[in-house]
N, CA, C and O of each residue as an XYZ file, in Angstrom:
652
protein
N      18.241    -19.252     25.805
C      18.348    -17.884     25.327
C      18.751    -18.049     23.872
O      17.823    -17.525     23.256
N      19.505    -18.430     23.128
C      20.043    -18.596     21.649
C      18.691    -19.550     21.398
O      17.846    -19.201     20.575
N      18.565    -20.691     22.115
C      17.079    -21.288     21.581
C      15.949    -20.133     21.234
O      15.521    -19.873     20.109
N      15.581    -19.517     22.456
C      14.744    -18.845     22.395
C      14.545    -17.867     21.229
O      13.424    -17.610     20.790
N      15.685    -17.325     20.740
C      16.085    -16.488     19.954
C      16.158    -17.126     18.476
O      16.317    -16.296     17.581
N      16.064    -18.515     18.076
C      16.604    -18.788     16.917
C      18.096    -18.548     16.187
O      18.469    -18.589     15.014
N      18.662    -18.320     17.269
C      19.979    -17.680     16.501
C      20.729    -18.649     15.626
O      20.730    -19.874     15.741
N      21.486    -17.789     14.572
C      22.119    -18.837     13.747
C      23.520    -19.051     14.140
O      24.010    -18.607     15.178
N      24.289    -19.921     13.050
C      25.427    -20.608     14.087
C      26.602    -19.760     14.130
O      27.598    -20.144     14.744
N      26.568    -18.274     13.339
C      27.579    -17.454     13.211
C      27.580    -16.381     14.592
O      28.546    -15.893     15.178
N      25.789    -16.191     14.914
C      25.566    -15.813     15.919
C      26.223    -16.376     17.265
O      27.002    -15.796     18.021
N      25.664    -17.739     17.357
C      26.394    -18.518     18.360
C      27.540    -18.669     18.456
O      27.775    -18.844     19.652
N      28.727    -18.722     17.694
C      30.171    -19.038     17.296
C      30.353    -17.636     18.166
O      30.644    -17.599     19.361
N      30.126    -16.534     17.337
C      30.444    -15.069     18.125
C      30.404    -14.986     19.716
O      31.238    -14.524     20.495
N      28.806    -15.755     20.015
C      28.649    -15.377     21.545
C      29.742    -16.198     22.566
O      30.505    -15.824     23.457
N      29.421    -17.462     21.984
C      30.351    -18.619     22.746
C      31.650    -18.337     22.925
O      32.273    -18.534     23.968
N      32.225    -17.713     21.570
C      33.707    -17.185     21.502
C      33.885    -15.966     23.072
O      34.576    -16.067     24.085
N      33.211    -15.229     22.752
C      33.626    -14.066     23.571
C      33.309    -14.558     25.157
O      34.033    -14.263     26.109
N      32.196    -15.291     25.235
C      31.800    -16.138     26.775
C      33.227    -16.868     27.400
O      33.716    -16.725     28.520
N      33.675    -17.651     26.321
C      34.676    -18.268     26.636
C      35.848    -17.917     26.957
O      36.509    -18.584     27.752
N      36.431    -16.493     26.228
C      37.280    -15.867     26.035
C      37.507    -15.142     27.740
O      38.426    -15.064     28.556
N      36.013    -14.692     27.643
C      35.903    -13.396     29.091
C      35.799    -14.814     30.517
O      35.822    -14.405     31.678
N      35.739    -15.700     30.375
C      35.649    -16.725     31.057
C      37.232    -16.781     31.987
O      37.602    -16.697     33.158
N      37.845    -16.984     30.585
C      39.033    -17.641     30.833
C      40.060    -16.269     31.657
O      40.891    -16.442     32.547
N      39.689    -15.039     31.060
C      40.355    -14.012     31.639
C      39.524    -13.875     33.102
O      40.216    -13.683     34.102
N      38.472    -13.941     33.213
C      37.962    -13.970     34.720
C      38.217    -14.669     35.662
O      37.954    -14.348     36.821
N      38.836    -15.866     35.282
C      39.448    -17.002     35.938
C      41.264    -16.468     36.733
O      41.819    -16.717     37.804
N      41.665    -15.605     35.413
C      42.836    -15.380     35.851
C      42.946    -14.294     36.799
O      43.649    -14.365     37.807
N      41.972    -12.882     36.347
C      41.749    -11.872     37.269
C      41.315    -12.412     38.862
O      41.755    -11.894     39.888
N      40.307    -13.626     38.818
C      39.843    -13.593     40.194
C      40.702    -14.123     41.145
O      40.861    -13.762     42.311
N      41.385    -15.259     40.360
C      42.245    -15.938     41.249
C      43.213    -15.201     41.703
O      43.403    -15.300     42.915
N      44.060    -14.314     40.976
C      45.205    -13.376     41.193
C      44.609    -12.609     42.276
O      45.005    -12.617     43.441
N      43.564    -11.903     41.780
C      43.089    -11.296     43.364
C      42.899    -11.585     44.424
O      42.975    -10.896     45.441
N      42.496    -13.174     44.225
C      42.437    -13.999     45.955
C      43.587    -13.853     46.139
O      43.783    -13.375     47.257
N      44.684    -14.073     45.458
C      45.815    -14.429     46.245
C      46.636    -13.755     46.590
O      47.632    -14.193     47.166
N      46.367    -11.992     46.228
C      46.741    -10.912     46.317
C      46.239    -10.680     47.681
O      46.911    -10.663     48.712
N      44.818    -10.482     47.539
C      44.369     -9.866     48.950
C      44.190    -11.056     50.077
O      44.253    -10.838     51.286
N      43.999    -12.117     49.592
C      44.010    -13.227     50.650
C      43.265    -12.974     51.768
O      43.780    -13.068     52.882
N      41.684    -12.548     51.563
C      40.818    -12.421     52.508
C      39.860    -13.643     53.062
O      38.809    -14.040     52.560
N      40.416    -14.044     54.046
C      39.487    -15.504     55.064
C      37.765    -15.316     54.572
O      37.447    -14.179     54.224
N      37.097    -15.986     54.554
C      35.875    -16.369     53.938
C      35.262    -16.071     55.482
O      35.917    -16.093     56.524
N      33.928    -15.807     55.346
C      32.819    -15.767     56.498
C      33.063    -16.758     57.705
O      33.327    -16.605     58.898
N      32.831    -17.987     56.763
C      32.441    -19.583     57.752
C      33.956    -19.556     58.620
O      33.817    -19.726     59.831
N      35.134    -19.395     58.219
C      36.352    -19.429     59.054
C      36.509    -18.327     59.833
O      37.210    -18.526     60.825
N      36.009    -17.047     59.678
C      36.810    -15.781     60.465
C      35.401    -15.865     61.324
O      35.793    -15.805     62.490
N      33.857    -15.980     61.346
C      33.387    -15.497     62.014
C      33.140    -16.526     63.623
O      32.583    -16.091     64.631
N      33.729    -17.937     63.463
C      33.547    -18.708     64.305
C      34.698    -18.593     65.356
O      34.644    -18.706     66.581
N      35.949    -18.289     64.377
C      37.215    -18.151     65.215
C      37.714    -16.570     65.901
O      38.538    -16.242     66.755
N      36.792    -15.871     65.078
C      36.765    -14.162     65.740
C      35.270    -13.897     66.947
O      35.286    -13.481     68.105
N      34.334    -14.249     66.251
C      32.925    -13.334     66.966
C      32.302    -14.046     67.523
O      31.980    -13.874     68.699
N      31.838    -15.418     66.549
C      30.766    -15.974     67.448
C      31.261    -17.710     67.417
O      30.920    -18.134     66.313
N      31.551    -18.193     67.769
C      32.079    -19.765     68.240
C      30.613    -21.001     67.742
O      30.760    -22.198     67.498
N      29.490    -20.332     67.720
C      28.374    -21.464     67.419
C      28.002    -21.142     65.785
O      27.225    -21.887     65.187
N      28.726    -19.780     65.014
C      28.122    -19.751     63.844
C      28.095    -20.671     62.642
O      28.983    -21.126     61.920
N      26.904    -20.779     62.668
C      26.629    -21.878     61.345
C      25.938    -21.359     60.384
O      25.006    -20.572     60.546
N      26.478    -21.890     59.009
C      25.760    -20.875     57.838
C      23.803    -21.318     57.868
O      23.251    -22.131     58.610
N      23.270    -20.583     56.965
C      22.024    -20.990     56.948
C      21.541    -22.429     55.865
O      20.568    -23.165     56.032
N      22.243    -22.473     55.119
C      21.987    -24.099     54.246
C      22.772    -25.273     54.927
O      22.308    -26.413     54.958
N      24.011    -24.932     55.480
C      24.785    -25.828     56.134
C      23.545    -26.896     56.360
O      23.143    -27.819     55.651
N      23.120    -26.410     57.597
C      22.395    -27.416     58.572
C      21.276    -27.929     57.669
O      20.541    -28.719     58.262
N      20.976    -27.719     56.521
C      19.854    -28.117     56.241
C      20.671    -29.089     54.982
O      19.969    -30.075     54.754
N      21.467    -29.084     54.442
C      22.215    -30.400     53.537
C      23.294    -30.884     54.818
O      24.388    -31.252     54.389
N      23.196    -30.915     55.749
C      24.048    -31.853     56.816
C      25.235    -31.986     56.429
O      25.838    -33.059     56.456
N      25.815    -30.646     55.927
C      27.531    -30.148     56.375
C      27.551    -28.634     57.358
O      26.777    -27.690     57.521
N      28.798    -29.002     57.833
C      29.328    -27.775     58.284
C      30.246    -26.620     57.721
O      30.675    -25.522     58.074
N      30.313    -27.595     56.507
C      31.490    -26.360     55.634
C      31.475    -26.728     54.468
O      31.821    -27.814     54.004
N      30.875    -25.390     53.715
C      30.284    -25.176     52.077
C      31.154    -24.464     51.320
O      30.911    -23.951     50.228
N      32.867    -24.430     52.331
C      33.565    -23.117     51.634
C      34.668    -23.760     50.866
O      35.327    -24.635     51.429
N      34.866    -23.509     49.960
C      36.105    -24.072     49.421
C      37.551    -23.288     49.955
O      37.517    -22.113     50.319
N      38.527    -23.911     49.953
C      39.554    -24.038     50.602
C      40.645    -23.002     49.833
O      41.787    -23.412     49.629
N      40.219    -21.544     49.384
C      41.023    -20.755     48.759
C      40.176    -19.208     49.018
O      38.963    -18.998     49.018
N      41.323    -18.253     49.232
C      40.549    -16.725     49.933
C      39.583    -16.746     49.022
O      39.435    -17.422     48.004
N      38.726    -15.632     49.697
C      37.316    -15.583     49.574
C      37.183    -14.482     48.086
O      36.360    -14.563     47.173
N      38.244    -13.543     48.257
C      38.084    -11.921     47.629
C      38.848    -11.979     46.737
O      40.020    -12.294     46.944
N      38.249    -11.605     45.159
C      36.631    -11.325     45.097
C      36.253    -12.950     44.670
O      37.014    -13.885     44.419
N      34.782    -12.885     44.697
C      34.150    -14.202     44.187
C      34.100    -14.503     43.194
O      33.389    -13.896     42.393
N      34.756    -15.448     42.886
C      35.114    -15.918     41.793
C      33.261    -16.216     40.663
O      33.070    -16.091     39.453
N      32.224    -16.645     41.870
C      31.408    -16.967     41.058
C      30.597    -15.833     40.932
O      29.527    -16.153     40.415
N      30.655    -14.826     41.151
C      30.171    -13.470     41.133
C      31.027    -12.848     40.190
O      30.435    -11.916     39.644
N      32.457    -13.031     39.691
C      33.115    -12.781     38.935
C      32.847    -13.319     37.566
O      33.037    -12.713     36.512
N      32.259    -14.856     37.748
C      31.837    -15.257     36.137
C      30.661    -15.052     35.812
O      30.309    -15.055     34.632
N      29.917    -14.857     36.729
C      28.211    -14.347     36.521
C      28.508    -12.956     36.009
O      27.680    -12.831     35.106
N      29.160    -11.920     36.060
C      29.592    -10.739     36.059
C      29.980    -10.606     34.193
O      29.348     -9.995     33.331
N      30.877    -11.195     34.101
C      31.020    -11.734     32.703
C      30.195    -11.943     31.247
O      30.124    -11.659     30.051
N      29.345    -13.072     32.981
C      27.978    -13.811     31.217
C      27.480    -12.271     31.312
O      27.999    -11.568     30.446
N      26.648    -11.645     32.116
C      25.886    -10.679     31.975
C      25.740     -9.750     31.193
O      24.696     -9.248     30.777
N      27.251     -9.393     30.882
C      28.100     -8.394     30.568
C      28.019     -8.789     28.851
O      27.403     -7.969     28.171
N      28.396     -9.562     28.388
C      28.587    -10.575     27.489
C      27.048    -10.684     26.635
O      26.768    -10.160     25.557
N      26.163    -11.561     27.530
C      24.875    -11.035     27.113
C      24.036    -10.068     26.989
O      23.102    -10.054     26.187
N      24.270     -9.355     27.637
C      23.677     -7.880     27.357
C      24.024     -7.396     26.125
O      23.281     -6.946     25.253
N      25.353     -7.540     26.125
C      25.418     -6.703     24.287
C      25.188     -7.475     23.287
O      25.133     -6.879     22.211
N      25.002     -8.817     23.248
C      24.047     -9.888     22.408
C      22.774     -9.739     22.315
O      22.291     -9.718     21.183
N      21.746     -9.571     23.693
C      20.074     -9.901     24.043
C      19.982     -8.600     24.233
O      18.774     -8.372     24.166
N      20.637     -7.440     24.464
C      20.101     -6.435     25.682
C      19.912     -6.564     26.898
O      19.250     -7.554     27.209
N      20.403     -5.638     28.051
C      20.224     -5.585     29.301
C      18.463     -5.974     30.033
O      18.138     -6.341     31.162
N      17.835     -5.752     29.080
C      16.263     -5.855     29.781
C      15.567     -7.339     28.695
O      14.528     -7.311     28.035
N      16.333     -8.250     28.800
C      16.002     -9.313     28.287
C      14.849    -10.112     29.579
O      14.965    -10.408     30.768
N      14.197    -10.177     28.957
C      13.064    -11.661     29.672
C      13.145    -13.124     29.551
O      12.577    -13.651     28.594
N      13.614    -13.655     30.178
C      13.675    -15.203     30.389
C      13.326    -16.272     31.742
O      13.547    -16.052     32.933
N      12.788    -17.334     31.189
C      12.093    -17.928     32.301
C      13.177    -19.632     32.440
O      13.098    -20.603     31.688
N      13.968    -19.479     33.490
C      15.032    -20.450     33.635
C      14.266    -21.554     34.503
O      13.726    -21.431     35.602
N      14.427    -23.032     33.400
C      13.854    -24.140     33.987
C      14.766    -25.411     34.023
O      14.409    -26.587     33.952
N      16.128    -24.859     34.159
C      17.519    -25.863     34.325
C      17.158    -26.845     35.251
O      17.140    -28.063     35.071
N      16.707    -25.849     36.839
C      16.363    -26.956     37.788
C      15.330    -27.466     38.066
O      15.304    -28.064     39.141
N      14.298    -27.444     37.374
C      12.779    -27.944     37.329
C      12.269    -29.291     37.717
O      12.562    -30.167     36.902
N      11.685    -29.622     38.599
C      11.727    -30.831     39.028
C      12.588    -31.549     40.210
O      12.424    -32.650     40.735
N      13.965    -30.124     40.541
C      14.963    -31.310     41.514
C      14.279    -31.050     42.471
O      13.560    -30.056     42.366
N      14.248    -31.737     43.591
C      13.772    -31.887     45.080
C      15.234    -31.810     45.608
O      15.239    -32.615     46.540
N      16.168    -31.403     45.532
C      17.037    -30.985     46.536
C      17.353    -29.800     47.197
O      18.141    -29.721     48.140
N      16.609    -28.698     46.595
C      16.233    -27.804     46.213
C      15.308    -27.095     46.068
O      14.465    -27.848     46.556
N      14.826    -26.332     45.819
C      13.286    -25.657     45.072
C      13.466    -25.604     43.983
O      14.437    -24.902     43.701
N      12.979    -26.028     43.188
C      13.490    -26.172     41.577
C      12.168    -25.641     40.830
O      11.603    -26.302     39.959
N      11.719    -24.323     41.284
C      10.708    -24.114     40.982
C      11.547    -22.820     39.650
O      12.306    -21.888     39.918
N      10.974    -23.309     38.114
C      11.526    -22.337     37.648
C      11.090    -20.829     37.843
O      10.025    -20.314     38.181
N      12.673    -20.184     37.405
C      12.130    -18.873     37.451
C      12.605    -17.669     36.372
O      13.528    -17.935     35.602
N      12.105    -16.631     36.333
C      11.515    -15.691     35.282
C      12.205    -14.125     35.844
O      11.780    -13.386     36.731
N      13.515    -13.957     34.882
C      14.225    -13.041     35.277
C      13.540    -11.784     33.887
O      12.986    -12.103     32.835
N      13.812    -10.518     34.346
C      13.184     -9.516     33.621
C      14.306     -8.763     33.058
O      14.102     -8.077     32.057
N      15.868     -8.832     33.772
C      17.009     -8.179     33.184
C      18.350     -9.095     33.411
O      18.261    -10.149     34.041
N      19.650     -8.624     32.845
C      20.623     -9.112     32.991
C      20.767     -8.703     34.269
O      20.892     -9.605     35.097
N      20.785     -7.403     34.717
C      21.231     -7.220     36.096
C      20.881     -7.980     37.552
O      21.585     -8.308     38.507
N      19.611     -8.088     37.288
C      18.903     -9.350     37.964
C      19.413    -10.387     38.142
O      19.530    -10.843     39.280
N      19.952    -11.181     36.792
C      20.301    -12.214     36.773
C      21.427    -12.544     37.947
O      21.405    -13.396     38.835
N      22.741    -11.215     37.502
C      23.995    -11.191     38.008
C      23.863    -11.150     39.523
O      24.609    -11.594     40.396
N      22.409    -10.326     39.610
C      22.494    -10.124     41.200
C      22.283    -11.438     42.712
O      22.827    -11.645     43.796
N      21.093    -12.066     41.839
C      20.919    -13.252     42.238
C      21.708    -14.183     42.161
O      21.771    -14.767     43.243
N      22.541    -14.740     41.175
C      24.160    -15.480     41.210
C      24.812    -14.420     42.097
O      25.424    -14.997     42.996
N      24.907    -13.231     42.182
C      26.280    -13.255     43.144
C      25.750    -13.458     44.439
O      26.477    -14.193     45.108
N      24.889    -13.123     44.937
C      24.379    -12.782     46.057
C      24.268    -14.236     46.947
O      24.362    -14.369     48.167
N      24.069    -15.132     46.053
C      23.565    -16.931     46.562
C      24.912    -16.921     47.368
O      24.700    -17.326     48.511
N      26.054    -16.635     47.183
C      27.066    -16.893     48.018
C      26.741    -16.773     49.609
O      26.952    -17.648     50.449
N      26.227    -15.601     49.805
C      26.247    -14.818     51.149
C      25.597    -16.077     52.044
O      26.309    -16.620     52.889
N      24.240    -16.514     51.831
C      23.758    -17.228     53.109
C      24.460    -18.819     53.386
O      24.256    -19.549     54.356
N      25.404    -19.090     52.114
C      26.378    -19.801     52.336
C      27.323    -19.488     53.835
O      27.815    -20.483     54.368
N      27.447    -18.773     54.176
C      28.962    -18.670     54.273
C      30.269    -18.430     53.786
O      31.362    -18.408     54.351
N      29.836    -18.216     52.340
C      31.190    -18.170     51.628
C      32.053    -17.219     51.240
O      33.261    -17.162     51.011
N      30.745    -16.174     51.214
C      31.058    -14.973     50.882
C      30.340    -13.716     52.307
O      29.371    -13.730     53.066
N      31.486    -12.785     52.032
C      30.366    -11.375     52.269
C      29.759    -10.276     51.143
O      30.152    -10.615     50.027
N      29.368     -9.710     51.119
C      28.806     -9.145     49.710
C      29.668     -8.489     49.505
O      29.623     -8.245     48.299
N      30.943     -7.742     50.183
C      31.557     -6.977     49.223
C      32.349     -7.837     48.623
O      32.898     -7.193     47.728
N      32.778     -9.081     48.599
C      33.364    -10.131     47.895
C      32.662    -10.328     46.966
O      33.435    -10.499     46.023
N      31.079    -10.466     46.421
C      30.196    -10.384     45.821
C      29.749     -9.249     44.768
O      29.487     -9.524     43.597
N      29.683     -7.872     45.327
C      30.026     -7.039     44.787
C      30.801     -6.734     43.587
O      30.474     -6.475     42.429
N      32.136     -6.856     44.308
C      33.248     -6.715     43.996
C      33.627     -7.416     42.538
O      34.231     -6.913     41.591
N      33.047     -8.792     42.683
C      33.076    -10.045     41.867
C      32.341     -9.509     40.319
O      32.561     -9.854     39.158
N      31.397     -8.527     40.917
C      30.373     -8.854     39.817
C      31.116     -7.407     38.659
O      31.232     -7.420     37.434
N      31.524     -6.221     39.729
C      32.203     -5.469     39.026
C      33.326     -5.643     38.208
O      33.621     -4.879     37.289
N      34.097     -6.869     38.607
C      35.323     -7.314     38.076
C      34.787     -8.031     36.577
O      35.237     -8.037     35.431
N      33.884     -8.472     37.079
C      33.346     -9.799     35.598
C      32.807     -8.603     34.632
O      33.028     -8.865     33.450
N      32.238     -7.516     34.815
C      31.592     -6.660     34.194
C      32.455     -5.637     33.229
O      32.066     -5.046     32.222
N      33.859     -5.617     33.912
C      34.819     -4.972     33.123
C      35.263     -5.939     32.274
O      35.121     -5.746     31.066
N      35.835     -7.063     32.713
C      36.456     -7.972     31.962
C      35.402     -8.560     30.302
O      35.935     -8.855     29.232
N      33.807     -8.580     30.595
C      33.404     -8.856     29.449
C      32.994     -8.013     28.431
O      32.716     -8.261     27.258
N      32.999     -6.561     29.309
C      33.203     -5.670     28.424
C      33.968     -5.583     27.357
O      33.499     -5.403     26.234
N      35.037     -5.685     27.566
C      36.773     -5.935     27.023
C      36.610     -7.116     26.073
O      37.089     -7.137     24.939
N      35.898     -8.097     26.621
C      36.086     -9.236     25.534
C      34.561     -9.127     24.238
O      34.498     -9.693     23.147
N      33.760     -8.421     24.735
C      32.775     -7.932     23.637
C      33.241     -6.757     22.851
O      32.584     -6.360     21.889
N      34.298     -6.213     23.207
C      35.180     -5.035     22.787
C      36.060     -5.840     21.054
O      36.115     -5.568     19.855
N      36.523     -6.787     21.908
C      37.482     -7.622     20.445
C      37.092     -7.906     19.216
O      36.257     -8.741     18.871
N      37.573     -7.356     18.717
C      37.145     -7.452     16.754
C      37.626     -9.259     16.804
O      38.686     -9.749     17.194
N      36.606     -9.823     16.345
C      36.727    -11.402     15.866
C      36.697    -10.929     14.213
O      35.929    -10.221     13.561
N      37.810    -11.617     13.921
C      38.052    -11.374     12.398
C      37.245    -12.876     11.928
O      37.387    -13.912     12.577
N      36.362    -12.768     10.649
C      35.884    -14.109     10.077
C      37.398    -14.726      8.798
O      37.293    -15.788      8.185
C-alpha cells in the first residue's frame, strides 16, 4: 500500500509507529484475555466431548493432525492483530481501499493466486475467519478478536505523535 501510494518517509513513519504500538497493545490485551477466560480450542474440545473422529479440513491436506497452538483460544490473537491493522490502515488509506495482494504468488503449498480486496473490512474478515477451518478457533473467537483489535487500533490512531 505504501509503495502503491508512493508514500513519503513521514507518512510511512507515522503509519508504522502507530501499527507497532497497536500490535504491542494487541498482544498484551489478547493474551491477557486468553488466560483470563481460558477457552479450549475446537481441535481439543470436539474430539473429547462431541466426536472422537473429528479432524480439521486442512490437517489432513498438510499431513498433520494438530495445527493448534498450546495456549487458550479466546480471543483469537490472529484476528486481534488483523483488527488493529485494518483499523490503523483505514485511517491512513480509507476503508474502501482496493489493492491486490501478490505476496504468495507462485507458492505451491497452497493456492498462491493473487487476491484483490476492495475494503479493509474484507481483508479483516478473511484474515480472521481463516482460522475456523483449521480447528484453531470457533467464529466467536475470531469476531471478538477483530472487535478488540479495532478498538485498540482506534486508540493507537488517536495517539498524537509529536515531531
